[in-house]
N, CA, C, O and CB atoms as a CASP TS submission, in Angstrom:
PFRMAT TS
TARGET T0000
AUTHOR 0000-0000-0000
METHOD Language model
MODEL 1
PARENT N/A
ATOM      1  N   UNK     1     109.514 -87.793  -6.259  1.00  0.00           N
ATOM      2  CA  UNK     1     109.002 -89.018  -5.687  1.00  0.00           C
ATOM      3  C   UNK     1     108.923 -90.058  -6.812  1.00  0.00           C
ATOM      4  O   UNK     1     108.398 -89.753  -7.883  1.00  0.00           O
ATOM      5  CB  UNK     1     107.605 -88.789  -5.007  1.00  0.00           C
ATOM      6  N   UNK     2     109.427 -91.271  -6.597  1.00  0.00           N
ATOM      7  CA  UNK     2     109.347 -92.299  -7.649  1.00  0.00           C
ATOM      8  C   UNK     2     107.912 -92.795  -7.835  1.00  0.00           C
ATOM      9  O   UNK     2     107.100 -92.742  -6.912  1.00  0.00           O
ATOM     10  CB  UNK     2     110.269 -93.485  -7.309  1.00  0.00           C
ATOM     11  N   UNK     3     107.623 -93.265  -9.015  1.00  0.00           N
ATOM     12  CA  UNK     3     106.267 -93.726  -9.332  1.00  0.00           C
ATOM     13  C   UNK     3     105.866 -94.935  -8.486  1.00  0.00           C
ATOM     14  O   UNK     3     104.677 -95.231  -8.366  1.00  0.00           O
ATOM     15  CB  UNK     3     106.164 -94.077 -10.816  1.00  0.00           C
ATOM     16  N   UNK     4     106.833 -95.634  -7.900  1.00  0.00           N
ATOM     17  CA  UNK     4     106.511 -96.780  -7.045  1.00  0.00           C
ATOM     18  C   UNK     4     105.760 -96.346  -5.788  1.00  0.00           C
ATOM     19  O   UNK     4     105.155 -97.184  -5.119  1.00  0.00           O
ATOM     20  CB  UNK     4     107.789 -97.528  -6.655  1.00  0.00           C
ATOM     21  N   UNK     5     105.785 -95.065  -5.454  1.00  0.00           N
ATOM     22  CA  UNK     5     105.067 -94.552  -4.284  1.00  0.00           C
ATOM     23  C   UNK     5     103.590 -94.294  -4.585  1.00  0.00           C
ATOM     24  O   UNK     5     102.803 -94.089  -3.661  1.00  0.00           O
ATOM     25  CB  UNK     5     105.723 -93.268  -3.791  1.00  0.00           C
ATOM     26  N   UNK     6     103.206 -94.300  -5.850  1.00  0.00           N
ATOM     27  CA  UNK     6     101.807 -94.065  -6.227  1.00  0.00           C
ATOM     28  C   UNK     6     100.985 -95.327  -5.954  1.00  0.00           C
ATOM     29  O   UNK     6     101.508 -96.442  -5.973  1.00  0.00           O
ATOM     30  CB  UNK     6     101.696 -93.652  -7.731  1.00  0.00           C
ATOM     31  N   UNK     7      99.714 -95.133  -5.705  1.00  0.00           N
ATOM     32  CA  UNK     7      98.804 -96.245  -5.434  1.00  0.00           C
ATOM     33  C   UNK     7      98.082 -96.674  -6.709  1.00  0.00           C
ATOM     34  O   UNK     7      97.995 -95.915  -7.674  1.00  0.00           O
ATOM     35  CB  UNK     7      97.782 -95.854  -4.349  1.00  0.00           C
ATOM     36  N   UNK     8      97.569 -97.893  -6.697  1.00  0.00           N
ATOM     37  CA  UNK     8      96.792 -98.388  -7.833  1.00  0.00           C
ATOM     38  C   UNK     8      95.591 -97.463  -8.041  1.00  0.00           C
ATOM     39  O   UNK     8      94.913 -97.087  -7.085  1.00  0.00           O
ATOM     40  CB  UNK     8      96.328 -99.870  -7.600  1.00  0.00           C
ATOM     41  N   UNK     9      95.342 -97.110  -9.281  1.00  0.00           N
ATOM     42  CA  UNK     9      94.247 -96.225  -9.626  1.00  0.00           C
ATOM     43  C   UNK     9      94.658 -94.774  -9.782  1.00  0.00           C
ATOM     44  O   UNK     9      93.901 -93.977 -10.337  1.00  0.00           O
ATOM     45  CB  UNK     9      93.191 -96.325  -8.599  1.00  0.00           C
ATOM     46  N   UNK    10      95.851 -94.410  -9.302  1.00  0.00           N
ATOM     47  CA  UNK    10      96.322 -93.028  -9.417  1.00  0.00           C
ATOM     48  C   UNK    10      96.733 -92.716 -10.853  1.00  0.00           C
ATOM     49  O   UNK    10      97.322 -93.550 -11.540  1.00  0.00           O
ATOM     50  CB  UNK    10      97.504 -92.777  -8.461  1.00  0.00           C
ATOM     51  N   UNK    11      96.416 -91.518 -11.287  1.00  0.00           N
ATOM     52  CA  UNK    11      96.924 -90.998 -12.549  1.00  0.00           C
ATOM     53  C   UNK    11      97.927 -89.908 -12.197  1.00  0.00           C
ATOM     54  O   UNK    11      97.602 -88.952 -11.493  1.00  0.00           O
ATOM     55  CB  UNK    11      95.762 -90.450 -13.473  1.00  0.00           C
ATOM     56  N   UNK    12      99.149 -90.066 -12.695  1.00  0.00           N
ATOM     57  CA  UNK    12     100.240 -89.164 -12.323  1.00  0.00           C
ATOM     58  C   UNK    12     100.890 -88.595 -13.584  1.00  0.00           C
ATOM     59  O   UNK    12     100.684 -89.099 -14.689  1.00  0.00           O
ATOM     60  CB  UNK    12     101.295 -89.903 -11.450  1.00  0.00           C
ATOM     61  N   UNK    13     101.668 -87.547 -13.397  1.00  0.00           N
ATOM     62  CA  UNK    13     102.398 -86.922 -14.500  1.00  0.00           C
ATOM     63  C   UNK    13     103.887 -87.143 -14.268  1.00  0.00           C
ATOM     64  O   UNK    13     104.398 -86.886 -13.178  1.00  0.00           O
ATOM     65  CB  UNK    13     102.064 -85.391 -14.616  1.00  0.00           C
ATOM     66  N   UNK    14     104.574 -87.618 -15.291  1.00  0.00           N
ATOM     67  CA  UNK    14     106.011 -87.860 -15.194  1.00  0.00           C
ATOM     68  C   UNK    14     106.740 -86.522 -15.186  1.00  0.00           C
ATOM     69  O   UNK    14     106.547 -85.699 -16.081  1.00  0.00           O
ATOM     70  CB  UNK    14     106.511 -88.757 -16.367  1.00  0.00           C
ATOM     71  N   UNK    15     107.573 -86.306 -14.178  1.00  0.00           N
ATOM     72  CA  UNK    15     108.336 -85.062 -14.050  1.00  0.00           C
ATOM     73  C   UNK    15     109.787 -85.222 -14.491  1.00  0.00           C
ATOM     74  O   UNK    15     110.389 -84.274 -14.995  1.00  0.00           O
ATOM     75  CB  UNK    15     108.293 -84.573 -12.614  1.00  0.00           C
ATOM     76  N   UNK    16     110.357 -86.425 -14.305  1.00  0.00           N
ATOM     77  CA  UNK    16     111.762 -86.642 -14.654  1.00  0.00           C
ATOM     78  C   UNK    16     112.002 -88.136 -14.794  1.00  0.00           C
ATOM     79  O   UNK    16     111.368 -88.944 -14.115  1.00  0.00           O
ATOM     80  CB  UNK    16     112.716 -86.023 -13.583  1.00  0.00           C
ATOM     81  N   UNK    17     112.921 -88.495 -15.677  1.00  0.00           N
ATOM     82  CA  UNK    17     113.350 -89.891 -15.829  1.00  0.00           C
ATOM     83  C   UNK    17     114.855 -89.921 -15.604  1.00  0.00           C
ATOM     84  O   UNK    17     115.609 -89.232 -16.291  1.00  0.00           O
ATOM     85  CB  UNK    17     112.966 -90.480 -17.254  1.00  0.00           C
ATOM     86  N   UNK    18     115.285 -90.724 -14.637  1.00  0.00           N
ATOM     87  CA  UNK    18     116.698 -90.791 -14.281  1.00  0.00           C
ATOM     88  C   UNK    18     117.338 -92.044 -14.863  1.00  0.00           C
ATOM     89  O   UNK    18     116.660 -92.883 -15.455  1.00  0.00           O
ATOM     90  CB  UNK    18     116.872 -90.763 -12.756  1.00  0.00           C
ATOM     91  N   UNK    19     118.636 -92.158 -14.690  1.00  0.00           N
ATOM     92  CA  UNK    19     119.369 -93.325 -15.179  1.00  0.00           C
ATOM     93  C   UNK    19     120.312 -92.936 -16.300  1.00  0.00           C
ATOM     94  O   UNK    19     120.402 -91.773 -16.694  1.00  0.00           O
ATOM     95  CB  UNK    19     118.402 -94.408 -15.658  1.00  0.00           C
ATOM     96  N   UNK    20     121.012 -93.940 -16.801  1.00  0.00           N
ATOM     97  CA  UNK    20     121.946 -93.664 -17.899  1.00  0.00           C
ATOM     98  C   UNK    20     121.181 -93.457 -19.203  1.00  0.00           C
ATOM     99  O   UNK    20     119.967 -93.650 -19.258  1.00  0.00           O
ATOM    100  CB  UNK    20     122.967 -94.818 -18.052  1.00  0.00           C
ATOM    101  N   UNK    21     121.897 -93.066 -20.241  1.00  0.00           N
ATOM    102  CA  UNK    21     121.256 -92.766 -21.531  1.00  0.00           C
ATOM    103  C   UNK    21     120.486 -93.956 -22.076  1.00  0.00           C
ATOM    104  O   UNK    21     119.389 -93.798 -22.611  1.00  0.00           O
ATOM    105  CB  UNK    21     122.298 -92.328 -22.549  1.00  0.00           C
ATOM    106  N   UNK    22     121.058 -95.153 -21.941  1.00  0.00           N
ATOM    107  CA  UNK    22     120.413 -96.356 -22.473  1.00  0.00           C
ATOM    108  C   UNK    22     119.090 -96.632 -21.750  1.00  0.00           C
ATOM    109  O   UNK    22     118.103 -96.994 -22.389  1.00  0.00           O
ATOM    110  CB  UNK    22     121.354 -97.571 -22.342  1.00  0.00           C
ATOM    111  N   UNK    23     119.064 -96.467 -20.443  1.00  0.00           N
ATOM    112  CA  UNK    23     117.839 -96.682 -19.666  1.00  0.00           C
ATOM    113  C   UNK    23     116.769 -95.664 -20.030  1.00  0.00           C
ATOM    114  O   UNK    23     115.608 -96.022 -20.223  1.00  0.00           O
ATOM    115  CB  UNK    23     118.137 -96.610 -18.167  1.00  0.00           C
ATOM    116  N   UNK    24     117.157 -94.395 -20.125  1.00  0.00           N
ATOM    117  CA  UNK    24     116.189 -93.354 -20.491  1.00  0.00           C
ATOM    118  C   UNK    24     115.653 -93.577 -21.902  1.00  0.00           C
ATOM    119  O   UNK    24     114.468 -93.359 -22.155  1.00  0.00           O
ATOM    120  CB  UNK    24     116.834 -91.960 -20.386  1.00  0.00           C
ATOM    121  N   UNK    25     116.507 -94.006 -22.816  1.00  0.00           N
ATOM    122  CA  UNK    25     116.076 -94.286 -24.183  1.00  0.00           C
ATOM    123  C   UNK    25     115.087 -95.445 -24.212  1.00  0.00           C
ATOM    124  O   UNK    25     114.082 -95.391 -24.921  1.00  0.00           O
ATOM    125  CB  UNK    25     117.284 -94.598 -25.073  1.00  0.00           C
ATOM    126  N   UNK    26     115.371 -96.487 -23.446  1.00  0.00           N
ATOM    127  CA  UNK    26     114.482 -97.653 -23.394  1.00  0.00           C
ATOM    128  C   UNK    26     113.098 -97.256 -22.867  1.00  0.00           C
ATOM    129  O   UNK    26     112.080 -97.655 -23.433  1.00  0.00           O
ATOM    130  CB  UNK    26     115.095 -98.762 -22.504  1.00  0.00           C
ATOM    131  N   UNK    27     113.060 -96.481 -21.796  1.00  0.00           N
ATOM    132  CA  UNK    27     111.774 -96.034 -21.254  1.00  0.00           C
ATOM    133  C   UNK    27     111.042 -95.131 -22.239  1.00  0.00           C
ATOM    134  O   UNK    27     109.818 -95.204 -22.346  1.00  0.00           O
ATOM    135  CB  UNK    27     111.982 -95.298 -19.928  1.00  0.00           C
ATOM    136  N   UNK    28     111.769 -94.285 -22.956  1.00  0.00           N
ATOM    137  CA  UNK    28     111.147 -93.422 -23.965  1.00  0.00           C
ATOM    138  C   UNK    28     110.526 -94.258 -25.087  1.00  0.00           C
ATOM    139  O   UNK    28     109.446 -93.937 -25.584  1.00  0.00           O
ATOM    140  CB  UNK    28     112.186 -92.438 -24.547  1.00  0.00           C
ATOM    141  N   UNK    29     111.213 -95.327 -25.479  1.00  0.00           N
ATOM    142  CA  UNK    29     110.676 -96.204 -26.526  1.00  0.00           C
ATOM    143  C   UNK    29     109.414 -96.919 -26.066  1.00  0.00           C
ATOM    144  O   UNK    29     108.563 -97.264 -26.886  1.00  0.00           O
ATOM    145  CB  UNK    29     111.725 -97.230 -26.948  1.00  0.00           C
ATOM    146  N   UNK    30     109.286 -97.144 -24.761  1.00  0.00           N
ATOM    147  CA  UNK    30     108.076 -97.759 -24.213  1.00  0.00           C
ATOM    148  C   UNK    30     106.935 -96.755 -24.074  1.00  0.00           C
ATOM    149  O   UNK    30     105.792 -97.142 -23.832  1.00  0.00           O
ATOM    150  CB  UNK    30     108.376 -98.384 -22.861  1.00  0.00           C
ATOM    151  N   UNK    31     107.244 -95.458 -24.226  1.00  0.00           N
ATOM    152  CA  UNK    31     106.216 -94.428 -24.161  1.00  0.00           C
ATOM    153  C   UNK    31     106.287 -93.540 -22.946  1.00  0.00           C
ATOM    154  O   UNK    31     105.431 -92.672 -22.772  1.00  0.00           O
ATOM    155  CB  UNK    31     104.897 -95.055 -24.207  1.00  0.00           C
ATOM    156  N   UNK    32     107.277 -93.728 -22.099  1.00  0.00           N
ATOM    157  CA  UNK    32     107.417 -92.905 -20.900  1.00  0.00           C
ATOM    158  C   UNK    32     108.217 -91.653 -21.230  1.00  0.00           C
ATOM    159  O   UNK    32     109.435 -91.716 -21.399  1.00  0.00           O
ATOM    160  CB  UNK    32     108.097 -93.701 -19.759  1.00  0.00           C
ATOM    161  N   UNK    33     107.538 -90.522 -21.320  1.00  0.00           N
ATOM    162  CA  UNK    33     108.207 -89.253 -21.602  1.00  0.00           C
ATOM    163  C   UNK    33     107.753 -88.219 -20.574  1.00  0.00           C
ATOM    164  O   UNK    33     106.665 -88.317 -20.006  1.00  0.00           O
ATOM    165  CB  UNK    33     107.903 -88.766 -23.057  1.00  0.00           C
ATOM    166  N   UNK    34     108.609 -87.229 -20.351  1.00  0.00           N
ATOM    167  CA  UNK    34     108.336 -86.180 -19.369  1.00  0.00           C
ATOM    168  C   UNK    34     107.070 -85.422 -19.751  1.00  0.00           C
ATOM    169  O   UNK    34     106.831 -85.153 -20.928  1.00  0.00           O
ATOM    170  CB  UNK    34     109.533 -85.210 -19.257  1.00  0.00           C
ATOM    171  N   UNK    35     106.273 -85.084 -18.762  1.00  0.00           N
ATOM    172  CA  UNK    35     105.005 -84.340 -18.871  1.00  0.00           C
ATOM    173  C   UNK    35     103.854 -85.166 -19.447  1.00  0.00           C
ATOM    174  O   UNK    35     102.807 -84.608 -19.773  1.00  0.00           O
ATOM    175  CB  UNK    35     105.210 -83.119 -19.731  1.00  0.00           C
ATOM    176  N   UNK    36     104.026 -86.475 -19.577  1.00  0.00           N
ATOM    177  CA  UNK    36     102.926 -87.349 -19.993  1.00  0.00           C
ATOM    178  C   UNK    36     102.206 -87.915 -18.778  1.00  0.00           C
ATOM    179  O   UNK    36     102.803 -88.096 -17.717  1.00  0.00           O
ATOM    180  CB  UNK    36     103.448 -88.493 -20.883  1.00  0.00           C
ATOM    181  N   UNK    37     100.910 -88.195 -18.944  1.00  0.00           N
ATOM    182  CA  UNK    37     100.128 -88.830 -17.880  1.00  0.00           C
ATOM    183  C   UNK    37     100.283 -90.339 -17.960  1.00  0.00           C
ATOM    184  O   UNK    37     100.323 -90.920 -19.044  1.00  0.00           O
ATOM    185  CB  UNK    37      98.634 -88.434 -17.977  1.00  0.00           C
ATOM    186  N   UNK    38     100.369 -90.963 -16.789  1.00  0.00           N
ATOM    187  CA  UNK    38     100.477 -92.411 -16.670  1.00  0.00           C
ATOM    188  C   UNK    38      99.517 -92.848 -15.576  1.00  0.00           C
ATOM    189  O   UNK    38      99.442 -92.209 -14.526  1.00  0.00           O
ATOM    190  CB  UNK    38     101.950 -92.862 -16.357  1.00  0.00           C
ATOM    191  N   UNK    39      98.793 -93.912 -15.806  1.00  0.00           N
ATOM    192  CA  UNK    39      97.884 -94.445 -14.786  1.00  0.00           C
ATOM    193  C   UNK    39      98.477 -95.710 -14.194  1.00  0.00           C
ATOM    194  O   UNK    39      98.927 -96.594 -14.923  1.00  0.00           O
ATOM    195  CB  UNK    39      96.479 -94.731 -15.383  1.00  0.00           C
ATOM    196  N   UNK    40      98.478 -95.794 -12.880  1.00  0.00           N
ATOM    197  CA  UNK    40      98.954 -96.993 -12.186  1.00  0.00           C
ATOM    198  C   UNK    40      97.787 -97.973 -12.134  1.00  0.00           C
ATOM    199  O   UNK    40      96.799 -97.733 -11.441  1.00  0.00           O
ATOM    200  CB  UNK    40      99.496 -96.658 -10.735  1.00  0.00           C
ATOM    201  N   UNK    41      97.905 -99.082 -12.870  1.00  0.00           N
ATOM    202  CA  UNK    41      96.837-100.077 -12.912  1.00  0.00           C
ATOM    203  C   UNK    41      96.913-100.970 -11.683  1.00  0.00           C
ATOM    204  O   UNK    41      95.903-101.200 -11.019  1.00  0.00           O
ATOM    205  CB  UNK    41      96.923-100.923 -14.199  1.00  0.00           C
ATOM    206  N   UNK    42      98.113-101.478 -11.374  1.00  0.00           N
ATOM    207  CA  UNK    42      98.282-102.269 -10.160  1.00  0.00           C
ATOM    208  C   UNK    42      99.714-102.174  -9.674  1.00  0.00           C
ATOM    209  O   UNK    42     100.634-101.871 -10.434  1.00  0.00           O
ATOM    210  CB  UNK    42      97.895-103.735 -10.401  1.00  0.00           C
ATOM    211  N   UNK    43      99.878-102.442  -8.381  1.00  0.00           N
ATOM    212  CA  UNK    43     101.188-102.379  -7.749  1.00  0.00           C
ATOM    213  C   UNK    43     101.314-103.550  -6.789  1.00  0.00           C
ATOM    214  O   UNK    43     100.528-103.681  -5.851  1.00  0.00           O
ATOM    215  CB  UNK    43     101.398-101.023  -7.011  1.00  0.00           C
ATOM    216  N   UNK    44     102.311-104.402  -7.026  1.00  0.00           N
ATOM    217  CA  UNK    44     102.556-105.553  -6.161  1.00  0.00           C
ATOM    218  C   UNK    44     104.027-105.539  -5.780  1.00  0.00           C
ATOM    219  O   UNK    44     104.894-105.785  -6.619  1.00  0.00           O
ATOM    220  CB  UNK    44     102.163-106.902  -6.863  1.00  0.00           C
ATOM    221  N   UNK    45     104.309-105.250  -4.512  1.00  0.00           N
ATOM    222  CA  UNK    45     105.664-105.209  -3.974  1.00  0.00           C
ATOM    223  C   UNK    45     106.580-104.296  -4.788  1.00  0.00           C
ATOM    224  O   UNK    45     107.751-104.617  -4.990  1.00  0.00           O
ATOM    225  CB  UNK    45     106.245-106.608  -3.928  1.00  0.00           C
ATOM    226  N   UNK    46     106.060-103.168  -5.253  1.00  0.00           N
ATOM    227  CA  UNK    46     106.868-102.215  -6.008  1.00  0.00           C
ATOM    228  C   UNK    46     106.910-102.469  -7.500  1.00  0.00           C
ATOM    229  O   UNK    46     107.310-101.587  -8.261  1.00  0.00           O
ATOM    230  CB  UNK    46     108.245-102.221  -5.487  1.00  0.00           C
ATOM    231  N   UNK    47     106.506-103.653  -7.938  1.00  0.00           N
ATOM    232  CA  UNK    47     106.412-103.940  -9.368  1.00  0.00           C
ATOM    233  C   UNK    47     105.078-103.381  -9.858  1.00  0.00           C
ATOM    234  O   UNK    47     104.044-103.564  -9.216  1.00  0.00           O
ATOM    235  CB  UNK    47     106.531-105.490  -9.660  1.00  0.00           C
ATOM    236  N   UNK    48     105.113-102.704 -10.992  1.00  0.00           N
ATOM    237  CA  UNK    48     103.933-101.965 -11.439  1.00  0.00           C
ATOM    238  C   UNK    48     103.431-102.412 -12.799  1.00  0.00           C
ATOM    239  O   UNK    48     104.197-102.860 -13.652  1.00  0.00           O
ATOM    240  CB  UNK    48     104.236-100.499 -11.483  1.00  0.00           C
ATOM    241  N   UNK    49     102.134-102.280 -12.977  1.00  0.00           N
ATOM    242  CA  UNK    49     101.527-102.335 -14.307  1.00  0.00           C
ATOM    243  C   UNK    49     100.986-100.933 -14.542  1.00  0.00           C
ATOM    244  O   UNK    49     100.159-100.437 -13.777  1.00  0.00           O
ATOM    245  CB  UNK    49     100.381-103.460 -14.423  1.00  0.00           C
ATOM    246  N   UNK    50     101.467-100.301 -15.612  1.00  0.00           N
ATOM    247  CA  UNK    50     101.137 -98.914 -15.900  1.00  0.00           C
ATOM    248  C   UNK    50     100.427 -98.793 -17.236  1.00  0.00           C
ATOM    249  O   UNK    50     100.760 -99.498 -18.189  1.00  0.00           O
ATOM    250  CB  UNK    50     102.394 -98.054 -15.892  1.00  0.00           C
ATOM    251  N   UNK    51      99.455 -97.905 -17.305  1.00  0.00           N
ATOM    252  CA  UNK    51      98.788 -97.597 -18.572  1.00  0.00           C
ATOM    253  C   UNK    51      99.433 -96.350 -19.129  1.00  0.00           C
ATOM    254  O   UNK    51      99.348 -95.271 -18.542  1.00  0.00           O
ATOM    255  CB  UNK    51      97.239 -97.403 -18.389  1.00  0.00           C
ATOM    256  N   UNK    52     100.087 -96.512 -20.285  1.00  0.00           N
ATOM    257  CA  UNK    52     100.744 -95.405 -20.971  1.00  0.00           C
ATOM    258  C   UNK    52     100.083 -95.283 -22.332  1.00  0.00           C
ATOM    259  O   UNK    52     100.153 -96.195 -23.155  1.00  0.00           O
ATOM    260  CB  UNK    52     102.304 -95.627 -21.097  1.00  0.00           C
ATOM    261  N   UNK    53      99.442 -94.146 -22.557  1.00  0.00           N
ATOM    262  CA  UNK    53      98.685 -93.942 -23.790  1.00  0.00           C
ATOM    263  C   UNK    53      97.679 -95.083 -23.921  1.00  0.00           C
ATOM    264  O   UNK    53      96.802 -95.198 -23.064  1.00  0.00           O
ATOM    265  CB  UNK    53      99.633 -93.874 -25.043  1.00  0.00           C
ATOM    266  N   UNK    54      97.757 -95.927 -24.940  1.00  0.00           N
ATOM    267  CA  UNK    54      96.793 -97.018 -25.110  1.00  0.00           C
ATOM    268  C   UNK    54      97.381 -98.378 -24.774  1.00  0.00           C
ATOM    269  O   UNK    54      96.819 -99.402 -25.160  1.00  0.00           O
ATOM    270  CB  UNK    54      96.276 -97.032 -26.526  1.00  0.00           C
ATOM    271  N   UNK    55      98.496 -98.408 -24.066  1.00  0.00           N
ATOM    272  CA  UNK    55      99.174 -99.676 -23.769  1.00  0.00           C
ATOM    273  C   UNK    55      99.324 -99.861 -22.269  1.00  0.00           C
ATOM    274  O   UNK    55      99.394 -98.896 -21.507  1.00  0.00           O
ATOM    275  CB  UNK    55     100.555 -99.729 -24.450  1.00  0.00           C
ATOM    276  N   UNK    56      99.372-101.127 -21.864  1.00  0.00           N
ATOM    277  CA  UNK    56      99.697-101.467 -20.474  1.00  0.00           C
ATOM    278  C   UNK    56     101.083-102.082 -20.469  1.00  0.00           C
ATOM    279  O   UNK    56     101.380-102.988 -21.249  1.00  0.00           O
ATOM    280  CB  UNK    56      98.635-102.450 -19.846  1.00  0.00           C
ATOM    281  N   UNK    57     101.929-101.579 -19.580  1.00  0.00           N
ATOM    282  CA  UNK    57     103.316-102.013 -19.525  1.00  0.00           C
ATOM    283  C   UNK    57     103.656-102.386 -18.090  1.00  0.00           C
ATOM    284  O   UNK    57     103.329-101.656 -17.155  1.00  0.00           O
ATOM    285  CB  UNK    57     104.272-100.910 -20.054  1.00  0.00           C
ATOM    286  N   UNK    58     104.317-103.532 -17.925  1.00  0.00           N
ATOM    287  CA  UNK    58     104.767-103.979 -16.606  1.00  0.00           C
ATOM    288  C   UNK    58     106.226-103.572 -16.420  1.00  0.00           C
ATOM    289  O   UNK    58     107.059-103.778 -17.303  1.00  0.00           O
ATOM    290  CB  UNK    58     104.594-105.526 -16.443  1.00  0.00           C
ATOM    291  N   UNK    59     106.521-102.991 -15.259  1.00  0.00           N
ATOM    292  CA  UNK    59     107.889-102.605 -14.921  1.00  0.00           C
ATOM    293  C   UNK    59     108.243-103.166 -13.555  1.00  0.00           C
ATOM    294  O   UNK    59     107.421-103.165 -12.639  1.00  0.00           O
ATOM    295  CB  UNK    59     108.056-101.063 -14.941  1.00  0.00           C
ATOM    296  N   UNK    60     109.475-103.647 -13.427  1.00  0.00           N
ATOM    297  CA  UNK    60     109.921-104.088 -12.117  1.00  0.00           C
ATOM    298  C   UNK    60     110.282-102.862 -11.277  1.00  0.00           C
ATOM    299  O   UNK    60     110.370-101.744 -11.785  1.00  0.00           O
ATOM    300  CB  UNK    60     111.132-105.058 -12.239  1.00  0.00           C
ATOM    301  N   UNK    61     110.487-103.097  -9.992  1.00  0.00           N
ATOM    302  CA  UNK    61     110.742-102.017  -9.052  1.00  0.00           C
ATOM    303  C   UNK    61     111.954-101.175  -9.456  1.00  0.00           C
ATOM    304  O   UNK    61     111.909 -99.948  -9.365  1.00  0.00           O
ATOM    305  CB  UNK    61     110.947-102.582  -7.661  1.00  0.00           C
ATOM    306  N   UNK    62     113.033-101.818  -9.899  1.00  0.00           N
ATOM    307  CA  UNK    62     114.259-101.100 -10.256  1.00  0.00           C
ATOM    308  C   UNK    62     114.016-100.109 -11.381  1.00  0.00           C
ATOM    309  O   UNK    62     114.443 -98.957 -11.307  1.00  0.00           O
ATOM    310  CB  UNK    62     115.352-102.082 -10.659  1.00  0.00           C
ATOM    311  N   UNK    63     113.331-100.558 -12.421  1.00  0.00           N
ATOM    312  CA  UNK    63     113.062 -99.681 -13.569  1.00  0.00           C
ATOM    313  C   UNK    63     112.033 -98.606 -13.191  1.00  0.00           C
ATOM    314  O   UNK    63     112.164 -97.452 -13.598  1.00  0.00           O
ATOM    315  CB  UNK    63     112.555-100.511 -14.783  1.00  0.00           C
ATOM    316  N   UNK    64     111.024 -98.981 -12.423  1.00  0.00           N
ATOM    317  CA  UNK    64     109.986 -98.023 -12.034  1.00  0.00           C
ATOM    318  C   UNK    64     110.550 -96.907 -11.157  1.00  0.00           C
ATOM    319  O   UNK    64     110.069 -95.775 -11.219  1.00  0.00           O
ATOM    320  CB  UNK    64     108.856 -98.742 -11.298  1.00  0.00           C
ATOM    321  N   UNK    65     111.554 -97.207 -10.345  1.00  0.00           N
ATOM    322  CA  UNK    65     112.155 -96.179  -9.487  1.00  0.00           C
ATOM    323  C   UNK    65     112.872 -95.101 -10.291  1.00  0.00           C
ATOM    324  O   UNK    65     113.182 -94.040  -9.748  1.00  0.00           O
ATOM    325  CB  UNK    65     113.130 -96.820  -8.513  1.00  0.00           C
ATOM    326  N   UNK    66     113.138 -95.341 -11.550  1.00  0.00           N
ATOM    327  CA  UNK    66     113.784 -94.345 -12.419  1.00  0.00           C
ATOM    328  C   UNK    66     112.798 -93.274 -12.891  1.00  0.00           C
ATOM    329  O   UNK    66     113.211 -92.222 -13.380  1.00  0.00           O
ATOM    330  CB  UNK    66     114.417 -95.035 -13.633  1.00  0.00           C
ATOM    331  N   UNK    67     111.504 -93.538 -12.747  1.00  0.00           N
ATOM    332  CA  UNK    67     110.471 -92.601 -13.195  1.00  0.00           C
ATOM    333  C   UNK    67     110.014 -91.789 -11.994  1.00  0.00           C
ATOM    334  O   UNK    67     109.470 -92.339 -11.037  1.00  0.00           O
ATOM    335  CB  UNK    67     109.264 -93.352 -13.859  1.00  0.00           C
ATOM    336  N   UNK    68     110.232 -90.481 -12.044  1.00  0.00           N
ATOM    337  CA  UNK    68     109.861 -89.598 -10.942  1.00  0.00           C
ATOM    338  C   UNK    68     108.611 -88.815 -11.311  1.00  0.00           C
ATOM    339  O   UNK    68     108.450 -88.345 -12.438  1.00  0.00           O
ATOM    340  CB  UNK    68     111.018 -88.637 -10.589  1.00  0.00           C
ATOM    341  N   UNK    69     107.725 -88.690 -10.315  1.00  0.00           N
ATOM    342  CA  UNK    69     106.449 -87.996 -10.533  1.00  0.00           C
ATOM    343  C   UNK    69     106.376 -86.760  -9.654  1.00  0.00           C
ATOM    344  O   UNK    69     105.381 -86.036  -9.687  1.00  0.00           O
ATOM    345  CB  UNK    69     105.251 -88.933 -10.243  1.00  0.00           C
TER
END
């Protein structure tokens, strides 16, 4: 299930990151790695603000759909 299906306030665990190598590398550099916890701070029309470790990161729907929980 993509992370865009999670509701604001949910804490989820990343199970898989899809996409080409460049996309997966970019998400890894932002702190999104498999088996890490991520908190959904807010969700507006599929665009998300996520808390990863000590940072808040905004992702558009296309990029967020690459993160499976």
